[in-house]
Each structure stands twice: as C-alpha cells, then as structure tokens.
ZATIVO-990095 format. One record per residue (C-alpha): x, y, z; residue number from 1. Coordinates in Angstrom, 1 decimal, m for minus. Example, Ala and Ser with C-alpha at 12.3 -4.5 7.8 and 13.67 -1.06 7.14 Angstrom:
residues 2
R      x      y      z resi
R   12.3   m4.5    7.8    1
R   13.7   m1.1    7.1    2
This chain:
residues 524
R      x      y      z resi
R m135.5 m106.6  m16.9    1
R m138.6 m104.8  m17.7    2
R m139.8 m108.4  m19.6    3
R m139.0 m106.5  m23.0    4
R m135.9 m108.1  m24.9    5
R m133.3 m105.8  m25.4    6
R m132.9 m104.0  m28.7    7
R m129.9 m106.2  m29.8    8
R m131.7 m109.5  m29.3    9
R m134.6 m108.0  m31.4   10
R m132.2 m106.9  m34.2   11
R m130.5 m110.5  m34.2   12
R m133.8 m112.1  m34.4   13
R m134.5 m109.7  m37.2   14
R m131.3 m110.2  m39.2   15
R m131.6 m114.2  m38.5   16
R m135.0 m114.4  m40.4   17
R m133.8 m112.0  m43.1   18
R m130.8 m114.4  m43.8   19
R m128.3 m112.1  m42.9   20
R m126.0 m114.1  m40.5   21
R m123.2 m111.8  m40.3   22
R m125.1 m109.1  m38.5   23
R m127.4 m112.0  m36.9   24
R m124.2 m113.2  m35.2   25
R m122.9 m109.5  m34.2   26
R m126.3 m108.6  m32.8   27
R m126.9 m111.9  m30.9   28
R m123.4 m111.7  m29.4   29
R m124.1 m108.4  m28.3   30
R m127.2 m109.5  m26.4   31
R m125.6 m112.4  m25.1   32
R m122.7 m110.8  m23.6   33
R m125.0 m108.2  m21.7   34
R m127.0 m110.6  m20.3   35
R m125.8 m114.2  m19.9   36
R m129.2 m115.3  m19.0   37
R m130.4 m114.8  m22.8   38
R m129.8 m118.2  m23.8   39
R m131.8 m116.8  m27.0   40
R m129.3 m114.7  m28.1   41
R m126.5 m117.5  m27.6   42
R m128.3 m120.0  m29.8   43
R m128.8 m117.3  m32.6   44
R m125.1 m116.4  m32.0   45
R m124.4 m119.8  m32.4   46
R m126.2 m120.9  m35.0   47
R m125.8 m117.9  m37.3   48
R m121.6 m118.5  m36.9   49
R m121.8 m121.8  m37.7   50
R m124.0 m121.2  m41.0   51
R m120.9 m119.0  m41.8   52
R m118.8 m122.1  m41.4   53
R m117.1 m120.1  m38.8   54
R m117.3 m123.4  m36.7   55
R m114.6 m122.9  m34.1   56
R m116.2 m119.7  m33.1   57
R m119.7 m121.0  m32.9   58
R m118.7 m123.9  m30.6   59
R m118.5 m122.0  m27.7   60
R m122.3 m120.2  m27.6   61
R m123.8 m123.2  m28.9   62
R m122.7 m125.2  m25.5   63
R m124.6 m122.7  m23.5   64
R m127.7 m122.9  m26.0   65
R m128.1 m126.5  m26.0   66
R m127.3 m127.0  m22.1   67
R m130.3 m124.6  m21.7   68
R m132.8 m126.3  m24.0   69
R m135.3 m129.0  m23.5   70
R m133.8 m132.3  m25.1   71
R m135.9 m133.6  m27.6   72
R m137.3 m130.2  m28.4   73
R m137.1 m128.6  m32.0   74
R m134.7 m126.1  m30.9   75
R m132.5 m128.8  m28.9   76
R m132.6 m130.7  m32.2   77
R m131.4 m127.5  m34.0   78
R m128.7 m126.5  m31.5   79
R m127.4 m130.0  m31.3   80
R m127.1 m130.5  m35.2   81
R m125.3 m127.5  m35.2   82
R m122.9 m127.9  m32.4   83
R m122.1 m131.2  m33.5   84
R m121.3 m130.3  m37.0   85
R m118.9 m127.7  m35.4   86
R m117.3 m129.6  m33.2   87
R m116.5 m132.0  m35.8   88
R m115.3 m129.6  m38.3   89
R m112.5 m128.6  m35.6   90
R m111.2 m131.4  m34.8   91
R m113.5 m132.5  m32.0   92
R m114.2 m135.6  m33.5   93
R m115.4 m137.9  m30.5   94
R m117.8 m135.0  m29.1   95
R m119.2 m134.0  m32.4   96
R m119.9 m137.7  m33.4   97
R m121.3 m138.3  m29.8   98
R m123.9 m135.0  m30.4   99
R m124.9 m136.3  m33.8  100
R m125.4 m139.5  m32.7  101
R m127.8 m137.9  m29.9  102
R m130.0 m136.0  m32.6  103
R m129.9 m139.3  m34.9  104
R m131.3 m141.3  m32.0  105
R m134.0 m138.5  m31.3  106
R m135.0 m139.0  m34.9  107
R m136.8 m135.4  m35.4  108
R m139.6 m135.4  m37.7  109
R m138.5 m132.4  m39.7  110
R m137.6 m133.3  m43.0  111
R m135.0 m129.8  m43.5  112
R m133.5 m131.0  m40.3  113
R m133.1 m134.9  m40.6  114
R m131.7 m133.8  m44.3  115
R m128.9 m131.8  m42.7  116
R m128.3 m134.4  m40.1  117
R m127.7 m136.6  m43.1  118
R m125.3 m134.2  m44.9  119
R m123.4 m133.8  m41.5  120
R m122.9 m137.2  m41.3  121
R m121.7 m137.9  m44.3  122
R m119.4 m135.0  m43.7  123
R m118.2 m136.9  m40.8  124
R m117.7 m140.2  m43.3  125
R m120.6 m141.8  m42.2  126
R m122.1 m142.2  m45.7  127
R m124.9 m145.1  m45.4  128
R m126.4 m143.3  m42.1  129
R m126.2 m140.0  m43.6  130
R m128.0 m141.0  m47.1  131
R m130.7 m142.9  m44.6  132
R m131.6 m139.4  m43.1  133
R m131.7 m137.8  m46.6  134
R m134.1 m140.6  m48.5  135
R m136.3 m140.2  m45.4  136
R m136.3 m136.4  m45.7  137
R m137.2 m136.6  m49.7  138
R m139.8 m139.1  m49.1  139
R m141.3 m136.9  m46.1  140
R m141.4 m133.7  m48.4  141
R m141.1 m134.8  m52.1  142
R m141.8 m131.5  m53.5  143
R m138.8 m129.7  m51.6  144
R m136.3 m129.2  m54.4  145
R m133.6 m128.4  m52.1  146
R m133.9 m131.7  m49.9  147
R m133.5 m133.5  m53.4  148
R m130.4 m131.1  m53.9  149
R m128.6 m132.3  m50.8  150
R m129.6 m136.0  m51.5  151
R m128.0 m135.5  m55.3  152
R m125.0 m134.2  m53.5  153
R m124.9 m137.2  m51.3  154
R m125.1 m139.5  m53.9  155
R m122.3 m137.9  m55.8  156
R m119.7 m137.9  m52.9  157
R m120.5 m141.8  m52.5  158
R m119.7 m142.2  m55.9  159
R m123.5 m143.2  m57.5  160
R m123.1 m140.8  m60.2  161
R m125.9 m141.6  m62.5  162
R m128.4 m141.5  m59.7  163
R m126.8 m138.1  m58.2  164
R m127.5 m136.7  m61.5  165
R m131.2 m138.0  m61.7  166
R m131.7 m136.3  m58.3  167
R m130.2 m133.0  m59.0  168
R m132.2 m132.7  m62.0  169
R m135.3 m133.1  m60.2  170
R m134.2 m130.7  m57.6  171
R m133.7 m128.3  m60.5  172
R m137.1 m129.1  m62.0  173
R m138.8 m128.3  m58.4  174
R m136.6 m125.4  m57.6  175
R m134.9 m123.7  m60.7  176
R m133.2 m121.3  m58.6  177
R m131.4 m124.0  m56.2  178
R m127.5 m122.8  m56.3  179
R m126.3 m125.9  m54.5  180
R m127.8 m128.0  m57.0  181
R m126.8 m125.9  m59.7  182
R m123.1 m125.8  m58.9  183
R m122.9 m129.3  m57.6  184
R m124.2 m130.2  m61.2  185
R m121.8 m127.9  m62.7  186
R m118.9 m130.1  m61.1  187
R m120.8 m133.6  m61.9  188
R m119.2 m134.6  m65.3  189
R m117.9 m132.9  m68.3  190
R m120.6 m130.7  m70.5  191
R m120.9 m130.2  m74.1  192
R m122.4 m127.4  m76.6  193
R m125.7 m129.3  m76.5  194
R m125.7 m130.1  m72.9  195
R m124.9 m127.5  m70.1  196
R m126.2 m125.2  m67.8  197
R m124.0 m122.0  m68.7  198
R m126.8 m119.5  m69.3  199
R m128.7 m120.7  m65.8  200
R m125.4 m120.3  m63.9  201
R m124.8 m117.0  m65.6  202
R m128.2 m115.5  m64.6  203
R m128.1 m117.0  m61.4  204
R m124.5 m115.2  m60.5  205
R m125.8 m111.9  m61.9  206
R m129.3 m111.8  m59.7  207
R m128.7 m109.0  m57.9  208
R m129.9 m110.7  m54.6  209
R m127.7 m113.6  m54.6  210
R m125.6 m113.7  m51.6  211
R m121.9 m112.4  m52.2  212
R m120.5 m115.9  m51.3  213
R m123.2 m117.7  m53.4  214
R m122.2 m115.5  m56.0  215
R m118.4 m116.6  m56.0  216
R m119.5 m120.4  m55.8  217
R m121.5 m119.8  m58.7  218
R m118.6 m117.9  m60.6  219
R m116.3 m121.1  m60.0  220
R m119.2 m123.6  m61.5  221
R m119.6 m121.2  m64.7  222
R m116.0 m121.0  m65.3  223
R m115.7 m124.9  m65.0  224
R m118.6 m125.5  m67.4  225
R m117.2 m122.5  m70.2  226
R m114.0 m124.5  m69.7  227
R m115.7 m127.9  m70.6  228
R m117.1 m125.9  m73.5  229
R m113.5 m124.9  m74.6  230
R m114.8 m121.2  m74.2  231
R m111.7 m120.3  m72.7  232
R m111.5 m116.5  m73.2  233
R m114.8 m116.1  m71.3  234
R m113.9 m118.8  m69.0  235
R m110.5 m117.0  m67.8  236
R m112.3 m113.9  m67.5  237
R m115.0 m115.3  m65.2  238
R m112.4 m117.2  m63.2  239
R m110.4 m113.7  m62.3  240
R m113.7 m112.5  m61.4  241
R m114.3 m115.3  m59.2  242
R m110.9 m115.1  m57.4  243
R m110.8 m111.6  m57.1  244
R m114.4 m111.7  m54.9  245
R m113.1 m114.8  m52.8  246
R m109.9 m112.7  m52.0  247
R m112.0 m109.9  m51.0  248
R m114.3 m111.9  m49.0  249
R m111.9 m114.4  m47.2  250
R m110.0 m114.0  m43.8  251
R m106.6 m111.9  m44.7  252
R m103.7 m113.7  m46.2  253
R m100.0 m112.1  m46.6  254
R  m96.7 m113.5  m48.2  255
R  m94.7 m111.8  m44.9  256
R  m97.1 m113.4  m42.7  257
R  m96.4 m116.8  m44.3  258
R  m92.9 m116.1  m44.5  259
R  m92.9 m115.5  m40.8  260
R  m95.0 m118.7  m40.0  261
R  m92.5 m120.7  m41.9  262
R  m89.3 m119.3  m40.4  263
R  m91.1 m119.5  m36.6  264
R  m91.4 m123.5  m37.5  265
R  m88.0 m124.0  m38.6  266
R  m86.5 m121.9  m35.5  267
R  m88.7 m124.2  m33.3  268
R  m88.3 m127.2  m34.7  269
R  m84.6 m127.5  m35.8  270
R  m82.8 m130.9  m37.0  271
R  m81.3 m131.1  m34.0  272
R  m84.4 m131.7  m32.6  273
R  m84.8 m135.1  m34.3  274
R  m81.2 m136.6  m33.8  275
R  m82.5 m138.8  m31.3  276
R  m85.7 m140.4  m31.2  277
R  m87.0 m143.1  m28.7  278
R  m87.3 m146.6  m30.0  279
R  m90.5 m147.4  m31.9  280
R  m93.0 m149.1  m29.6  281
R  m96.2 m150.9  m31.0  282
R  m99.3 m148.1  m30.6  283
R m102.0 m150.3  m31.9  284
R m102.8 m148.3  m34.9  285
R m100.2 m146.6  m37.2  286
R m101.2 m143.4  m38.8  287
R m100.3 m142.5  m42.2  288
R m100.4 m138.7  m42.9  289
R m100.4 m137.2  m46.7  290
R  m99.1 m134.3  m46.7  291
R  m98.5 m131.6  m49.6  292
R m100.1 m128.8  m51.6  293
R m104.0 m128.8  m52.0  294
R m105.0 m130.3  m55.5  295
R m101.8 m132.3  m55.9  296
R m103.5 m135.5  m55.9  297
R m103.8 m136.3  m52.2  298
R m107.3 m137.9  m52.8  299
R m105.7 m140.2  m55.4  300
R m103.0 m141.5  m52.9  301
R m105.7 m141.7  m50.3  302
R m108.0 m143.8  m52.6  303
R m104.8 m145.7  m53.5  304
R m103.6 m146.7  m49.8  305
R m107.5 m147.1  m48.6  306
R m107.7 m149.8  m51.3  307
R m105.7 m152.0  m48.6  308
R m107.4 m154.3  m46.5  309
R m105.8 m152.9  m43.3  310
R m106.0 m149.3  m43.9  311
R m109.0 m147.1  m43.2  312
R m109.6 m143.7  m44.8  313
R m110.2 m140.4  m42.4  314
R m110.3 m138.0  m44.9  315
R m109.4 m134.5  m44.3  316
R m108.8 m134.6  m40.2  317
R m108.8 m131.3  m38.6  318
R m107.8 m133.2  m35.5  319
R m103.7 m132.4  m35.5  320
R m104.3 m129.0  m36.7  321
R m107.1 m128.5  m33.6  322
R m104.4 m130.3  m31.0  323
R m101.3 m128.1  m32.3  324
R m103.2 m124.9  m32.0  325
R m104.2 m126.0  m28.7  326
R m100.7 m126.5  m27.8  327
R m100.1 m123.1  m29.1  328
R m102.6 m121.3  m27.3  329
R m104.2 m120.4  m30.4  330
R m107.8 m122.2  m30.2  331
R m109.9 m120.4  m32.3  332
R m107.4 m118.0  m34.0  333
R m105.0 m117.9  m37.1  334
R m101.9 m119.7  m36.4  335
R  m98.9 m117.3  m36.1  336
R  m95.5 m117.3  m35.4  337
R  m95.9 m116.7  m31.5  338
R  m98.7 m119.6  m31.2  339
R  m95.6 m121.5  m32.7  340
R  m93.1 m121.0  m30.0  341
R  m95.5 m121.2  m27.5  342
R  m95.3 m124.9  m28.1  343
R  m92.0 m125.3  m26.1  344
R  m93.1 m127.4  m23.1  345
R  m95.6 m129.5  m25.2  346
R  m95.5 m133.4  m24.6  347
R  m95.8 m134.8  m28.5  348
R  m96.3 m138.1  m27.8  349
R  m99.2 m137.2  m25.2  350
R m100.8 m135.3  m28.1  351
R m100.2 m138.5  m30.3  352
R m102.0 m140.4  m28.0  353
R m104.9 m137.7  m28.3  354
R m105.2 m137.8  m32.0  355
R m105.4 m141.7  m31.9  356
R m108.3 m141.5  m29.2  357
R m110.0 m138.6  m31.2  358
R m109.7 m140.4  m34.5  359
R m110.6 m144.0  m33.4  360
R m114.5 m144.1  m34.2  361
R m113.7 m143.6  m38.0  362
R m110.7 m146.1  m37.9  363
R m112.8 m148.7  m37.1  364
R m110.2 m151.2  m35.6  365
R m107.9 m150.8  m38.8  366
R m104.3 m151.5  m38.1  367
R m103.3 m148.3  m40.3  368
R m105.5 m145.1  m41.0  369
R m104.6 m142.5  m43.5  370
R m105.2 m138.6  m43.0  371
R m104.7 m136.4  m45.8  372
R m105.6 m132.8  m44.9  373
R m102.7 m130.8  m47.1  374
R m102.0 m128.4  m44.2  375
R m100.6 m131.1  m42.1  376
R  m97.8 m130.2  m44.4  377
R  m96.8 m127.4  m41.7  378
R  m96.6 m129.9  m38.9  379
R  m94.5 m132.9  m40.4  380
R  m92.2 m132.0  m37.6  381
R  m94.5 m131.9  m35.0  382
R  m95.9 m135.4  m36.3  383
R  m92.7 m137.0  m36.3  384
R  m92.5 m135.9  m32.7  385
R  m95.9 m137.2  m31.5  386
R  m95.7 m140.8  m33.1  387
R  m93.0 m143.1  m32.8  388
R  m94.4 m145.0  m36.0  389
R  m96.2 m142.5  m38.3  390
R  m95.7 m142.6  m41.9  391
R  m95.4 m139.0  m43.4  392
R  m95.8 m138.9  m47.3  393
R  m95.2 m136.0  m49.2  394
R  m96.8 m135.7  m52.3  395
R  m95.0 m133.7  m55.0  396
R  m96.2 m132.4  m58.2  397
R  m95.4 m130.0  m60.9  398
R  m95.7 m126.4  m59.5  399
R  m97.8 m125.0  m62.4  400
R m100.4 m127.7  m62.3  401
R m100.6 m127.7  m58.7  402
R m101.4 m124.0  m58.3  403
R m103.6 m123.6  m61.1  404
R m105.7 m126.6  m60.1  405
R m105.9 m124.5  m56.6  406
R m106.6 m121.4  m58.3  407
R m109.6 m122.9  m60.3  408
R m111.8 m124.0  m57.5  409
R m113.1 m122.4  m54.4  410
R m111.1 m124.0  m51.6  411
R m112.0 m123.2  m47.8  412
R m112.4 m119.5  m46.9  413
R m109.7 m119.8  m44.2  414
R m106.3 m118.1  m43.2  415
R m104.5 m121.3  m44.1  416
R m105.9 m121.0  m47.6  417
R m106.0 m117.2  m48.3  418
R m103.4 m117.4  m50.8  419
R m105.3 m119.7  m53.6  420
R m106.8 m116.3  m55.3  421
R m104.0 m114.1  m56.7  422
R m101.2 m115.2  m58.9  423
R  m98.6 m113.3  m57.0  424
R  m99.6 m115.2  m53.5  425
R  m99.7 m118.7  m55.2  426
R  m96.3 m118.2  m56.2  427
R  m95.3 m116.5  m52.6  428
R  m97.0 m119.6  m50.9  429
R  m95.3 m122.3  m53.1  430
R  m91.7 m120.7  m52.4  431
R  m92.7 m121.1  m48.6  432
R  m94.1 m124.5  m48.8  433
R  m91.0 m125.5  m50.8  434
R  m88.8 m123.9  m48.2  435
R  m90.6 m125.7  m45.4  436
R  m90.5 m128.9  m47.2  437
R  m86.8 m128.8  m47.7  438
R  m86.4 m128.2  m44.0  439
R  m88.5 m131.0  m42.9  440
R  m86.3 m133.0  m45.4  441
R  m83.5 m132.1  m43.3  442
R  m85.2 m132.8  m40.0  443
R  m86.4 m136.5  m40.9  444
R  m84.3 m138.0  m43.7  445
R  m85.6 m141.2  m45.1  446
R  m88.3 m141.0  m42.7  447
R  m90.0 m138.6  m44.9  448
R  m91.5 m140.8  m47.4  449
R  m91.7 m138.9  m51.0  450
R  m94.2 m139.6  m54.1  451
R  m94.1 m137.7  m57.1  452
R  m97.6 m137.3  m58.7  453
R  m96.3 m137.7  m62.1  454
R  m94.4 m140.8  m61.4  455
R  m97.2 m142.0  m59.8  456
R  m99.6 m141.8  m62.6  457
R  m97.3 m142.6  m65.2  458
R  m95.9 m145.5  m63.8  459
R  m98.3 m146.7  m61.1  460
R  m97.6 m150.3  m60.2  461
R  m93.9 m149.8  m59.3  462
R  m94.5 m146.5  m57.5  463
R  m97.4 m148.2  m55.4  464
R  m95.7 m151.3  m55.0  465
R  m92.5 m149.0  m53.2  466
R  m95.3 m147.1  m51.5  467
R  m96.7 m149.7  m49.6  468
R  m93.3 m151.0  m48.9  469
R  m92.4 m147.8  m47.2  470
R  m95.5 m147.5  m45.2  471
R  m94.8 m151.4  m43.7  472
R  m97.9 m152.8  m46.0  473
R  m97.9 m155.8  m48.0  474
R  m98.7 m155.4  m51.7  475
R m102.7 m156.0  m52.7  476
R m104.0 m156.0  m56.0  477
R m106.7 m153.6  m54.9  478
R m104.4 m150.5  m54.2  479
R m104.3 m150.6  m58.3  480
R m107.6 m149.9  m58.6  481
R m108.2 m146.8  m56.3  482
R m111.8 m146.1  m58.3  483
R m113.0 m149.1  m56.6  484
R m112.3 m148.3  m53.3  485
R m115.3 m147.7  m50.9  486
R m116.1 m144.7  m49.0  487
R m117.5 m140.8  m49.7  488
R m115.1 m138.4  m51.4  489
R m115.8 m134.8  m50.1  490
R m113.2 m132.8  m52.0  491
R m112.9 m131.3  m55.2  492
R m111.5 m134.6  m56.6  493
R m114.4 m136.7  m56.3  494
R m115.0 m137.3  m60.1  495
R m111.5 m137.7  m60.9  496
R m110.7 m140.3  m58.1  497
R m113.7 m142.2  m59.2  498
R m112.0 m143.0  m62.6  499
R m109.2 m145.1  m63.1  500
R m105.4 m143.8  m62.6  501
R m104.7 m141.5  m65.2  502
R m102.2 m139.1  m66.7  503
R m104.6 m136.7  m68.4  504
R m104.4 m133.7  m65.9  505
R m100.4 m133.8  m66.4  506
R  m99.7 m130.7  m67.9  507
R m103.4 m129.2  m68.0  508
R m102.0 m125.7  m66.8  509
R m100.9 m125.0  m70.4  510
R m104.9 m124.7  m71.3  511
R m104.4 m121.1  m70.3  512
R m100.5 m120.8  m70.6  513
R m100.8 m117.1  m71.7  514
R m102.9 m116.2  m68.8  515
R m100.5 m118.1  m66.4  516
R  m97.3 m116.9  m67.8  517
R  m97.3 m114.2  m64.9  518
R  m97.2 m117.0  m62.4  519
R  m94.5 m118.8  m64.3  520
R  m92.4 m116.0  m64.3  521
R  m92.7 m115.3  m60.8  522
R  m91.9 m119.2  m60.0  523
R  m88.8 m119.0  m62.4  524
C-alpha cells in the first residue's frame, strides 16, 4: 500500500459520519475483505451493521476489530459495547454478558457510551445495573435530551411510569425532535383530546430528513395516539401506511415460503419420533417455554409464572433459536426447509444442556425458568426432544384479536416476523401456525400444556392454579397479581402487563371491524 487508505474505507468513513449505516457497512465490508489488516474497516462494518440491528451479521467483523483495539481505549469500549449487545441479541448470552461486564468494569467516562451500556444491560434483563449507568450519564451531561429519553425508556421498562413520563417530558423540552422520546411517550398511557402529541408526531413523521425506519416508528406511534383519541378513520389510514412502509423495508417473507418451512418441520419431526422417550431425569433447572403467536398474551403469562418464588423470567431468549439455527447450518441466515432437514444428526439432549448453560446467568439459581420467545412455537418438537422435563405452554387467543394486535405494532423487522404487515400475510401465517400446532399436539399429546387467553383473563384463578399444577409448581398467591411481579418488561405489552389481569382487550379488533373484514373473510 502507498500509505493512503483505499477509497472504499474513505467512503465508509463518510457514510458513517452522515448516519447512512447501510452504505457505510457495505463500503467498510468491501475495504475489510480487500485488506484484512484494515481493522478500522472491520470496526466500521461491525458497528454500522449493529446499528441497523442486523446483529448476527455484525458479530464476526466486531470480533476482529475488538481483538485489534487497545483494551480500555475509547475505540475498544465502543466496539465492545456493540459486540456484547450483538452477541446477547443473537442468543450468545454468556459471551455477550461477559463482554458487557468487561466494559462495565472499565467504566468509560463518555456519557453517551455509558448510556448505551445502560440500555444494553436493561435489554439483557439487568435493570438495576443498567439504570445506574443511565442515571450517571444524565448527571454527567444534564443538557442532553437524548440521554434523558433513554432514561425515560428504561424507567418505563422497569415499571416506574410516573418517573418515566417526567424524564421523557424533560427530554423533549431539551431535544424536541428526539424520535425515541416521542415514540416512547406515545405508548406510555392513554392520551386525550386535551393532552396528546398528535401534531408533534405528524410533523416529525412528515419531515423529509427523517430516516425511513424512524418514519415507520413515528407512524405506528401516531396511529396509537389517534386511536386513543377515537379518530379511527385517520388512525386506520396511518396504520395502513405504516404497515406498507414496514413491509417494503422488512426482509422478504412469503406465504409459500412459510408453508414450505411448516411442511419441512412436520416431515423432520413426525409423531413416531416422540413415541418413546427416555425417562425424566433431574436436570437441576426445569425450563418452561411459552409459545404461540406474538401479541397473544405471552407477557402476561410470563408475569404470572414469574410471580412464583421458584421461577425466574428470561424474557424472549433467542438462545434456542440460535442453537437450532447452528444445528441446521443456518447461522446468520433465514431458517429454511433445507436447514430443518440438516438437523438429522443433532444430539438434542446435548443441545438442551447448552441452552441451560447459556441461560444460567439470568436464571439466578431458580428451580424453574420461563422463556417466552413466540418464535419457539416452530420448535415445540425439538424442545421436547432437548429436555426430559421441559414444560411447553401453548397460549391460544382468538385469531382476530391476535392478528390485529400484531398488525398495529412495529414488531422486529426479521424474516420470522415478516408476515405482520399485510392482511393477506397475517391470514396465511395464521393458517400455517394452526397447522403446525395441530402437528405438535399430535406429537406430544398431553405433554403440551394449552392455555386459552380468553379463559385466563375471565376466569383467572382456576386457570392459574391448573397451569401451575401442570408445570409442577405449588400454588402461590403472588401468581394472581402479575402486575406486582418484579423485573423489566421489554415488549409492547409493557403497560398492559403493569395492570391487574383484565378482559378489556378481548374483542378489541371490533373497533376496526369494517377495515378488518378482508382479514376475517380470509380466516373464515
């Protein structure tokens, strides 16, 4: 080399500084693959990819960049932050927590970095530790509205709703255009004609300088507030626009692809595979998996179980998803039928042992742990094979309520959730989900614990007693008041799960009965 950086690295720097993460990652990747000694290029590639939440693709370049960074330096701290959060988000819990712990012990003096560390720790379920860093960051830079916004989000996640609203209001007084604060505040409570943020949300959404994904977030938040105000015609128009934009931006999903994946799972795991199982043996900790469609009440069910003294909540753990993808030789890419069939030689009990080891840091020594990742509904059969004593709880809810609830929220932009943005895809996915659940029922028989959401919220105590008994847990009164269960809630159900059990959301889809008629007809 002549001492000058390659043009691709120069372009990556420029794009990164401008906030164009997609182009920055592409240019940095080109530079890194052209010259493995360009560790700066690996760092830009990894950080830009992590900023786009493509965490699996960020891990390898970030590993290279961290290895070359000077421990304790600002560059090392930034890279370690992104590597830790990427590892945790993709199911590498032990290493991810270890990396974040290294950064925590280094206590970097940069307020923005400390705030992002705090957010990452809360994402990992470590609320007390995360809040400490966020509060430090706000105290170190009291005029930074975005830092107060992050603190407001964290307080909301931990159930301190009044404090959260105060911090978010402060954030917007300091940084009126901060998108994270605007969107978080929209979901904090029900707004009124006299007290709302509709004009602010609309103006920010329509700003031509707003990035496409931020515009989508703002649109979903605007729908929520318009719906609060009962301006349903406006709200529905905004919601349709939000979903159209999200569909165009999300990784591709197709009904034929979903059907092929379902067929592959049914073929790979026939009922005959479950006819003879080794006797149950003590494994130390008993995992409970809550499966089903997203937005069916899985957070409520998790809070109910986590109210028991013997149960710890792991949240939506991507650990088994990661282990299955590795068994399918599908690391870092969408799961497909070929990958499912690649698992023929998998030692499922060994996979179960890896899961228990990976999740041990957040199980905190409890006898039972509950994992509520809805996508695990794909893996009910493998879960049963992986654990001699797992409890698998399938939560069912009326399809119109389930699907409308998914349609009105911005879920993860991942191939596994790409069906959420169009009514025809909602119906197609639901049919395949039902088909697969029928198959798992034929495989597991009464080992599959089924719970009706409607029964749970209308006849709570008998349903909860029966569930605890099926899980092998004695009844405890704390399970009847899930709103008092400690721990952060990081899903869209945050506010609902902080309230007593209620049937208020049963039939909620009927607010938009006319608009949702095409979906109802497809399901019928």
